[in-house]
ZAVEXGU-259796 format. One record per residue (C-alpha): residue number from 1; residue in three letters; x, y, z. Coordinates in nm, 3 decimals, padded with zeros to 5 digits. Each point is the difference from the previous one (the first is absolute). Last residue first. Layout:
BEGIN
+------+------+---------+---------+---------+
: resi : resn :      c1 :      c2 :      c3 :
+------+------+---------+---------+---------+
:  NUM :  ala :       X :       Y :       Z :
...
+------+------+---------+---------+---------+
//
This chain:
BEGIN
+------+------+---------+---------+---------+
: resi : resn :      c1 :      c2 :      c3 :
+------+------+---------+---------+---------+
:  342 :  leu :  00.386 :  00.284 :  00.004 :
:  341 :  tyr : -00.256 :  00.004 :  00.281 :
:  340 :  gly :  00.044 : -00.370 :  00.055 :
:  339 :  met :  00.374 :  00.045 :  00.005 :
:  338 :  pro : -00.003 :  00.284 :  00.254 :
:  337 :  ser : -00.044 : -00.233 :  00.299 :
:  336 :  trp :  00.208 : -00.278 : -00.153 :
:  335 :  his :  00.350 :  00.143 :  00.050 :
:  334 :  pro : -00.067 :  00.191 :  00.321 :
:  333 :  tyr : -00.133 : -00.329 :  00.141 :
:  332 :  trp :  00.291 : -00.211 : -00.127 :
:  331 :  asp :  00.254 :  00.151 :  00.237 :
:  330 :  asp :  00.033 : -00.273 :  00.262 :
:  329 :  cys : -00.133 : -00.277 : -00.224 :
:  328 :  tyr :  00.322 : -00.191 : -00.066 :
:  327 :  ala :  00.150 :  00.062 :  00.343 :
:  326 :  val :  00.031 : -00.366 :  00.098 :
:  325 :  pro :  00.124 : -00.123 : -00.337 :
:  324 :  ala :  00.241 :  00.289 : -00.067 :
:  323 :  trp :  00.027 :  00.039 : -00.376 :
:  322 :  ser : -00.310 :  00.216 : -00.031 :
:  321 :  tyr :  00.122 :  00.220 :  00.278 :
:  320 :  ile :  00.328 :  00.106 : -00.153 :
:  319 :  ala :  00.150 :  00.157 :  00.308 :
:  318 :  gly : -00.179 : -00.270 :  00.204 :
:  317 :  ser :  00.307 : -00.052 :  00.217 :
:  316 :  ser : -00.037 : -00.379 : -00.010 :
:  315 :  trp :  00.075 : -00.011 : -00.372 :
:  314 :  asp :  00.337 :  00.167 :  00.047 :
:  313 :  glu :  00.077 :  00.149 : -00.338 :
:  312 :  glu :  00.331 : -00.076 : -00.169 :
:  311 :  cys : -00.043 : -00.299 : -00.229 :
:  310 :  ser : -00.369 : -00.022 : -00.089 :
:  309 :  val : -00.071 :  00.372 : -00.007 :
:  308 :  asp :  00.337 :  00.102 : -00.139 :
:  307 :  gly : -00.048 : -00.242 : -00.289 :
:  306 :  val : -00.289 :  00.211 : -00.131 :
:  305 :  thr :  00.242 :  00.285 : -00.047 :
:  304 :  ala :  00.084 :  00.318 :  00.189 :
:  303 :  gly :  00.229 :  00.257 : -00.162 :
:  302 :  lys : -00.149 :  00.288 :  00.194 :
:  301 :  ala : -00.267 : -00.114 :  00.243 :
:  300 :  asn : -00.353 :  00.139 : -00.026 :
:  299 :  asn : -00.097 : -00.137 : -00.341 :
:  298 :  leu :  00.104 : -00.354 :  00.089 :
:  297 :  phe : -00.170 : -00.002 :  00.341 :
:  296 :  ser : -00.329 :  00.150 : -00.120 :
:  295 :  val : -00.023 : -00.248 : -00.289 :
:  294 :  leu :  00.075 : -00.288 :  00.238 :
:  293 :  asn : -00.281 :  00.099 :  00.232 :
:  292 :  asp : -00.244 :  00.012 : -00.292 :
:  291 :  ala :  00.120 : -00.345 : -00.109 :
:  290 :  pro : -00.140 : -00.152 :  00.320 :
:  289 :  his : -00.325 :  00.203 : -00.009 :
:  288 :  ser : -00.120 : -00.089 : -00.350 :
:  287 :  val : -00.220 : -00.301 :  00.082 :
:  286 :  ile : -00.164 :  00.156 :  00.305 :
:  285 :  ala : -00.035 :  00.343 : -00.158 :
:  284 :  cys : -00.187 : -00.137 : -00.299 :
:  283 :  phe : -00.249 : -00.188 :  00.219 :
:  282 :  val : -00.079 :  00.327 :  00.179 :
:  281 :  gly : -00.037 :  00.178 : -00.334 :
:  280 :  ala : -00.246 : -00.262 : -00.127 :
:  279 :  ile : -00.226 :  00.075 :  00.294 :
:  278 :  tyr :  00.024 :  00.372 : -00.070 :
:  277 :  gly : -00.061 : -00.042 : -00.371 :
:  276 :  gly : -00.304 : -00.220 :  00.049 :
:  275 :  ala : -00.148 :  00.251 :  00.243 :
:  274 :  phe :  00.069 :  00.287 : -00.241 :
:  273 :  ser : -00.149 : -00.191 : -00.293 :
:  272 :  val : -00.310 : -00.085 :  00.203 :
:  271 :  gly : -00.038 :  00.365 :  00.103 :
:  270 :  leu :  00.036 :  00.114 : -00.361 :
:  269 :  gln : -00.266 : -00.247 : -00.108 :
:  268 :  leu : -00.228 :  00.129 :  00.276 :
:  267 :  asn :  00.056 :  00.359 : -00.106 :
:  266 :  lys : -00.065 : -00.086 : -00.365 :
:  265 :  ser : -00.333 : -00.157 :  00.092 :
:  264 :  cys : -00.050 : -00.373 : -00.029 :
:  263 :  glu : -00.209 : -00.159 : -00.275 :
:  262 :  ser :  00.294 : -00.095 : -00.223 :
:  261 :  lys :  00.175 : -00.150 :  00.302 :
:  260 :  pro : -00.278 : -00.250 :  00.053 :
:  259 :  ala : -00.220 :  00.052 :  00.310 :
:  258 :  pro :  00.014 : -00.193 :  00.329 :
:  257 :  ile :  00.338 :  00.139 :  00.108 :
:  256 :  ala :  00.208 : -00.196 :  00.253 :
:  255 :  tyr :  00.050 : -00.345 : -00.155 :
:  254 :  lys :  00.052 :  00.033 : -00.376 :
:  253 :  tyr :  00.072 :  00.372 : -00.029 :
:  252 :  ile :  00.245 : -00.019 :  00.287 :
:  251 :  met :  00.155 : -00.322 : -00.133 :
:  250 :  glu :  00.068 :  00.154 : -00.343 :
:  249 :  val :  00.154 :  00.307 :  00.164 :
:  248 :  val :  00.226 : -00.222 :  00.210 :
:  247 :  met :  00.108 : -00.214 : -00.298 :
:  246 :  glu :  00.081 :  00.297 : -00.223 :
:  245 :  phe :  00.191 :  00.174 :  00.277 :
:  244 :  ser :  00.185 : -00.321 :  00.088 :
:  243 :  ala :  00.136 : -00.039 : -00.353 :
:  242 :  phe :  00.090 :  00.365 : -00.054 :
:  241 :  lys :  00.164 :  00.059 :  00.334 :
:  240 :  met :  00.165 : -00.339 :  00.045 :
:  239 :  met :  00.178 :  00.029 : -00.332 :
:  238 :  thr :  00.089 :  00.360 :  00.079 :
:  237 :  tyr :  00.155 : -00.081 :  00.337 :
:  236 :  pro :  00.174 : -00.313 : -00.127 :
:  235 :  ile :  00.161 :  00.219 : -00.269 :
:  234 :  gln :  00.064 :  00.297 :  00.229 :
:  233 :  arg :  00.214 : -00.141 :  00.278 :
:  232 :  gly :  00.223 : -00.246 : -00.185 :
:  231 :  trp :  00.017 :  00.243 : -00.291 :
:  230 :  leu :  00.123 :  00.261 :  00.246 :
:  229 :  pro :  00.238 : -00.260 :  00.143 :
:  228 :  val :  00.148 : -00.035 : -00.350 :
:  227 :  ile : -00.008 :  00.372 : -00.086 :
:  226 :  gly :  00.183 :  00.116 :  00.313 :
:  225 :  lys :  00.332 :  00.065 : -00.169 :
:  224 :  tyr : -00.183 :  00.205 : -00.263 :
:  223 :  leu :  00.084 :  00.353 :  00.111 :
:  222 :  gly :  00.352 : -00.122 :  00.074 :
:  221 :  thr :  00.052 : -00.053 : -00.372 :
:  220 :  tyr : -00.016 :  00.376 : -00.046 :
:  219 :  gly :  00.303 :  00.047 :  00.220 :
:  218 :  glu :  00.031 : -00.079 :  00.371 :
:  217 :  ser :  00.099 :  00.324 :  00.172 :
:  216 :  lys : -00.031 :  00.248 : -00.285 :
:  215 :  val : -00.328 : -00.160 : -00.109 :
:  214 :  phe : -00.142 :  00.020 :  00.352 :
:  213 :  lys :  00.113 :  00.357 :  00.046 :
:  212 :  pro : -00.152 :  00.105 : -00.336 :
:  211 :  leu : -00.331 : -00.171 :  00.092 :
:  210 :  gly : -00.020 :  00.145 :  00.352 :
:  209 :  asp :  00.043 :  00.365 : -00.099 :
:  208 :  ser : -00.313 :  00.037 : -00.212 :
:  207 :  leu : -00.171 : -00.309 :  00.146 :
:  206 :  gly : -00.028 :  00.113 :  00.360 :
:  205 :  arg :  00.175 :  00.178 :  00.284 :
:  204 :  ala :  00.315 : -00.211 : -00.019 :
:  203 :  phe :  00.220 : -00.236 :  00.201 :
:  202 :  gly : -00.044 :  00.154 :  00.342 :
:  201 :  pro : -00.330 : -00.174 :  00.072 :
:  200 :  gln :  00.131 : -00.345 : -00.103 :
:  199 :  thr : -00.300 : -00.236 :  00.000 :
:  198 :  gln : -00.239 :  00.213 : -00.204 :
:  197 :  val :  00.248 :  00.139 : -00.253 :
:  196 :  arg :  00.163 : -00.339 : -00.060 :
:  195 :  val : -00.339 : -00.173 : -00.030 :
:  194 :  lys : -00.131 :  00.254 : -00.249 :
:  193 :  val :  00.317 :  00.000 : -00.212 :
:  192 :  ala : -00.013 : -00.377 : -00.047 :
:  191 :  glu : -00.375 :  00.003 : -00.062 :
:  190 :  met :  00.043 :  00.269 : -00.266 :
:  189 :  pro :  00.255 : -00.213 : -00.186 :
:  188 :  cys : -00.208 : -00.322 :  00.033 :
:  187 :  leu : -00.343 :  00.120 : -00.116 :
:  186 :  ala :  00.035 : -00.011 : -00.379 :
:  185 :  ile :  00.173 : -00.338 :  00.007 :
:  184 :  asp : -00.266 : -00.105 :  00.249 :
:  183 :  ala : -00.279 :  00.063 : -00.251 :
:  182 :  ile :  00.159 : -00.225 : -00.263 :
:  181 :  val :  00.018 : -00.305 :  00.226 :
:  180 :  glu : -00.339 :  00.098 :  00.142 :
:  179 :  ala : -00.176 : -00.038 : -00.335 :
:  178 :  ser :  00.125 : -00.354 : -00.050 :
:  177 :  ala : -00.106 : -00.101 :  00.351 :
:  176 :  ser : -00.346 :  00.154 : -00.042 :
:  175 :  gly : -00.064 : -00.174 : -00.331 :
:  174 :  ala :  00.123 : -00.338 :  00.122 :
:  173 :  leu : -00.209 :  00.013 :  00.317 :
:  172 :  tyr : -00.318 :  00.118 : -00.171 :
:  171 :  ile :  00.051 : -00.259 : -00.274 :
:  170 :  leu :  00.045 : -00.268 :  00.265 :
:  169 :  thr : -00.328 :  00.107 :  00.158 :
:  168 :  lys : -00.179 : -00.032 : -00.334 :
:  167 :  tyr :  00.104 : -00.359 : -00.053 :
:  166 :  lys : -00.327 : -00.150 : -00.122 :
:  165 :  ala : -00.135 :  00.314 : -00.165 :
:  164 :  ala :  00.326 :  00.079 : -00.180 :
:  163 :  tyr :  00.025 : -00.370 : -00.084 :
:  162 :  glu : -00.325 :  00.000 : -00.194 :
:  161 :  pro :  00.032 :  00.346 : -00.157 :
:  160 :  gly :  00.357 : -00.033 : -00.129 :
:  159 :  ala :  00.317 : -00.036 :  00.206 :
:  158 :  ile :  00.212 :  00.226 : -00.219 :
:  157 :  asp : -00.274 :  00.263 : -00.024 :
:  156 :  ser : -00.049 : -00.010 :  00.376 :
:  155 :  tyr :  00.375 :  00.040 :  00.052 :
:  154 :  tyr :  00.015 :  00.313 : -00.217 :
:  153 :  lys : -00.323 :  00.149 :  00.132 :
:  152 :  lys :  00.110 : -00.032 :  00.360 :
:  151 :  phe :  00.350 :  00.112 : -00.101 :
:  150 :  phe : -00.126 :  00.331 : -00.137 :
:  149 :  glu : -00.236 :  00.064 :  00.290 :
:  148 :  tyr :  00.283 : -00.062 :  00.245 :
:  147 :  phe :  00.231 :  00.213 : -00.215 :
:  146 :  gly : -00.212 :  00.309 :  00.054 :
:  145 :  phe : -00.074 : -00.066 :  00.366 :
:  144 :  lys :  00.358 : -00.069 :  00.106 :
:  143 :  cys :  00.174 :  00.242 : -00.236 :
:  142 :  ala : -00.199 :  00.305 :  00.112 :
:  141 :  gly :  00.007 : -00.114 :  00.361 :
:  140 :  gln :  00.379 : -00.035 :  00.000 :
:  139 :  ala :  00.052 :  00.341 : -00.156 :
:  138 :  ser : -00.234 :  00.156 :  00.256 :
:  137 :  tyr :  00.172 : -00.204 :  00.270 :
:  136 :  gly :  00.337 :  00.149 : -00.079 :
:  135 :  leu : -00.113 :  00.356 : -00.056 :
:  134 :  leu : -00.212 :  00.028 :  00.314 :
:  133 :  thr :  00.244 : -00.186 :  00.226 :
:  132 :  pro :  00.296 :  00.188 : -00.145 :
:  131 :  val : -00.182 :  00.324 :  00.094 :
:  130 :  trp : -00.128 : -00.113 :  00.341 :
:  129 :  gly :  00.346 : -00.076 :  00.136 :
:  128 :  arg : -00.043 :  00.179 :  00.332 :
:  127 :  phe : -00.371 :  00.038 :  00.063 :
:  126 :  phe :  00.000 : -00.060 :  00.376 :
:  125 :  gly :  00.314 :  00.211 :  00.038 :
:  124 :  lys : -00.198 :  00.317 : -00.058 :
:  123 :  pro : -00.169 : -00.049 :  00.338 :
:  122 :  gly :  00.333 :  00.026 :  00.185 :
:  121 :  gln :  00.317 : -00.188 : -00.083 :
:  120 :  glu :  00.138 : -00.135 :  00.329 :
:  119 :  lys : -00.300 :  00.022 :  00.235 :
:  118 :  leu : -00.267 : -00.067 : -00.262 :
:  117 :  leu :  00.196 : -00.290 : -00.144 :
:  116 :  val :  00.055 : -00.156 :  00.340 :
:  115 :  gly : -00.367 :  00.036 :  00.093 :
:  114 :  phe : -00.115 : -00.150 : -00.329 :
:  113 :  gly :  00.222 : -00.298 :  00.068 :
:  112 :  ser : -00.128 : -00.028 :  00.358 :
:  111 :  ser : -00.354 : -00.035 : -00.132 :
:  110 :  ile :  00.090 : -00.241 : -00.280 :
:  109 :  ser :  00.221 : -00.218 :  00.217 :
:  108 :  lys :  00.362 : -00.053 :  00.104 :
:  107 :  tyr :  00.169 :  00.264 : -00.214 :
:  106 :  lys :  00.335 :  00.037 :  00.177 :
:  105 :  ala :  00.086 : -00.367 :  00.054 :
:  104 :  pro : -00.172 : -00.097 : -00.325 :
:  103 :  asp :  00.240 :  00.211 : -00.209 :
:  102 :  ile : -00.028 : -00.098 : -00.368 :
:  101 :  gln : -00.338 : -00.173 : -00.004 :
:  100 :  met : -00.158 :  00.241 :  00.248 :
:   99 :  asn :  00.142 :  00.285 : -00.209 :
:   98 :  cys : -00.167 : -00.131 : -00.314 :
:   97 :  lys : -00.334 : -00.045 :  00.178 :
:   96 :  val :  00.007 :  00.350 :  00.150 :
:   95 :  leu :  00.058 :  00.150 : -00.344 :
:   94 :  asp : -00.276 : -00.211 : -00.151 :
:   93 :  leu : -00.241 :  00.128 :  00.264 :
:   92 :  pro :  00.092 :  00.361 : -00.073 :
:   91 :  thr : -00.007 : -00.057 : -00.381 :
:   90 :  val : -00.361 : -00.123 :  00.009 :
:   89 :  thr : -00.127 :  00.273 : -00.235 :
:   88 :  met :  00.294 : -00.042 : -00.239 :
:   87 :  his : -00.084 : -00.366 : -00.042 :
:   86 :  thr : -00.360 :  00.094 : -00.081 :
:   85 :  leu :  00.094 :  00.266 : -00.255 :
:   84 :  gly :  00.246 : -00.216 : -00.189 :
:   83 :  cys : -00.186 : -00.331 :  00.003 :
:   82 :  ser : -00.369 :  00.056 : -00.078 :
:   81 :  ala :  00.042 :  00.328 : -00.185 :
:   80 :  ile :  00.292 : -00.114 : -00.213 :
:   79 :  gly : -00.165 : -00.334 : -00.071 :
:   78 :  gly : -00.323 :  00.166 : -00.106 :
:   77 :  ala :  00.186 :  00.227 : -00.239 :
:   76 :  thr :  00.181 : -00.298 : -00.151 :
:   75 :  cys : -00.321 : -00.200 : -00.032 :
:   74 :  ala : -00.167 :  00.294 : -00.176 :
:   73 :  ala :  00.296 :  00.030 : -00.236 :
:   72 :  tyr : -00.025 : -00.373 : -00.066 :
:   71 :  phe : -00.365 :  00.042 : -00.103 :
:   70 :  ala :  00.074 :  00.305 : -00.216 :
:   69 :  pro :  00.279 : -00.189 : -00.178 :
:   68 :  thr : -00.250 : -00.277 : -00.079 :
:   67 :  tyr : -00.041 : -00.317 :  00.201 :
:   66 :  met : -00.371 :  00.045 :  00.072 :
:   65 :  glu : -00.182 :  00.269 : -00.193 :
:   64 :  ile : -00.068 :  00.315 :  00.196 :
:   63 :  arg : -00.338 :  00.170 : -00.023 :
:   62 :  arg : -00.096 :  00.364 :  00.037 :
:   61 :  gly : -00.346 :  00.124 :  00.095 :
:   60 :  pro :  00.047 : -00.041 :  00.374 :
:   59 :  glu :  00.327 :  00.198 :  00.004 :
:   58 :  ser :  00.186 : -00.031 :  00.331 :
:   57 :  pro : -00.066 : -00.372 :  00.049 :
:   56 :  ala :  00.083 : -00.097 : -00.361 :
:   55 :  arg : -00.270 : -00.240 : -00.110 :
:   54 :  ala :  00.108 : -00.344 : -00.107 :
:   53 :  trp : -00.018 : -00.157 : -00.346 :
:   52 :  val :  00.091 : -00.354 : -00.090 :
:   51 :  ala :  00.216 : -00.119 : -00.285 :
:   50 :  pro :  00.053 : -00.369 : -00.071 :
:   49 :  gly : -00.032 :  00.047 : -00.377 :
:   48 :  gly : -00.286 : -00.091 : -00.237 :
:   47 :  ala : -00.220 :  00.281 :  00.121 :
:   46 :  val :  00.250 :  00.266 : -00.106 :
:   45 :  ala : -00.172 :  00.138 : -00.305 :
:   44 :  ala : -00.337 : -00.120 :  00.123 :
:   43 :  ser :  00.016 :  00.246 :  00.285 :
:   42 :  pro :  00.084 : -00.110 :  00.351 :
:   41 :  ala : -00.294 : -00.057 :  00.237 :
:   40 :  ala : -00.115 :  00.298 :  00.202 :
:   39 :  val :  00.066 : -00.017 :  00.373 :
:   38 :  ala : -00.276 :  00.014 :  00.258 :
:   37 :  arg :  00.117 :  00.116 :  00.341 :
:   36 :  gly :  00.065 : -00.218 :  00.307 :
:   35 :  gly :  00.371 :  00.078 : -00.003 :
:   34 :  val :  00.039 : -00.134 : -00.351 :
:   33 :  gly : -00.291 : -00.180 : -00.161 :
:   32 :  gly : -00.264 : -00.103 :  00.250 :
:   31 :  gly : -00.244 : -00.253 : -00.131 :
:   30 :  ala :  00.263 : -00.270 : -00.041 :
:   29 :  ala : -00.194 : -00.141 : -00.294 :
:   28 :  ala : -00.019 :  00.343 : -00.162 :
:   27 :  phe :  00.371 :  00.045 :  00.053 :
:   26 :  pro :  00.077 : -00.342 : -00.146 :
:   25 :  ser : -00.186 :  00.108 : -00.317 :
:   24 :  ala : -00.187 : -00.289 : -00.155 :
:   23 :  ala :  00.177 : -00.127 : -00.309 :
:   22 :  ala : -00.004 :  00.171 : -00.338 :
:   21 :  ala :  00.249 :  00.261 :  00.117 :
:   20 :  pro :  00.255 : -00.263 :  00.093 :
:   19 :  ala :  00.050 : -00.086 :  00.369 :
:   18 :  ala :  00.286 :  00.163 :  00.185 :
:   17 :  tyr :  00.309 : -00.204 :  00.082 :
:   16 :  leu :  00.233 :  00.236 :  00.184 :
:   15 :  tyr : -00.283 :  00.137 :  00.213 :
:   14 :  gly :  00.018 : -00.285 :  00.249 :
:   13 :  pro :  00.349 :  00.078 :  00.124 :
:   12 :  leu :  00.026 : -00.263 :  00.121 :
:   11 :  leu : -00.292 : -00.201 : -00.126 :
:   10 :  ala : -00.297 : -00.067 :  00.225 :
:    9 :  asn : -00.247 :  00.183 : -00.224 :
:    8 :  arg :  00.094 : -00.225 : -00.290 :
:    7 :  ser : -00.067 : -00.308 :  00.209 :
:    6 :  ser : -00.344 :  00.132 :  00.084 :
:    5 :  glu : -00.071 :  00.053 : -00.371 :
:    4 :  ser :  00.094 : -00.360 : -00.074 :
:    3 :  leu :  00.327 : -00.082 : -00.167 :
:    2 :  ala :  00.052 : -00.217 : -00.306 :
:    1 :  met :  00.309 : -00.215 : -00.004 :
+------+------+---------+---------+---------+
//
């Protein structure tokens, strides 16, 4: 079935099915190119393929072809910066959150939690576990963003132009879920060590001594005992993040900004992206919060299993908040408050 130009522009991702060289350039029709700048059409040698060219942000004269090794390298670098560095920055809040999940009687709120940490561990205690946080989430971000772009293209190619446009949200969801499965395998060992270091002050000072102690205590397989609840936390989180981000940004440009995106300044586009990311982050935290509690519980307690939560924990105590119906939201604020930023 033939597609109109507007249908082509609605494809997800739209640049997978570029018009031939003889046809009108989709960039000229869009009037903006990439980031509001004009982009030269591909040369005749590659005009027959689905290639599109984007300017590298650090080198205005250089161009990166989509879905080449250079493109995936850029996605990997972006994932490291957007996940590893940001998670490390909010380590103090994450530390309070984990302790509120493990010991709610002692860490009753964010403010009192910071007070307890300051009194018992001093200012340095606020960044306990920052090394496994940085390494773990850097690896996760690299896999998440790189494989997300890979699976978006893969599923769009399978669906074809018509169905890719019609079911674009499903492609976002499938691509993000597939990428997160791989990303969490990279994250899980560092997450296990991070939680143990943060919730048991006497266990280790950080990654260098915490990882050997963890392995000696529970073996290498123990590093992955939390992989299932980690998938339960991160896969819905990532699916919600990418899908809701795209929808929120689209709605902002449609209803709140009178000018098309191509005519907006770079600062305005960045502000819209940040707003969309923060709103999406709040939604992410809501759907991932229950499994987040379970991840903290399993990685804190030696030899703990998922069955211990359902069989041994007293639901009314709120020890595992997400499994206690009345106390479900008691510690969700420190979980979602950094999520929009991340």
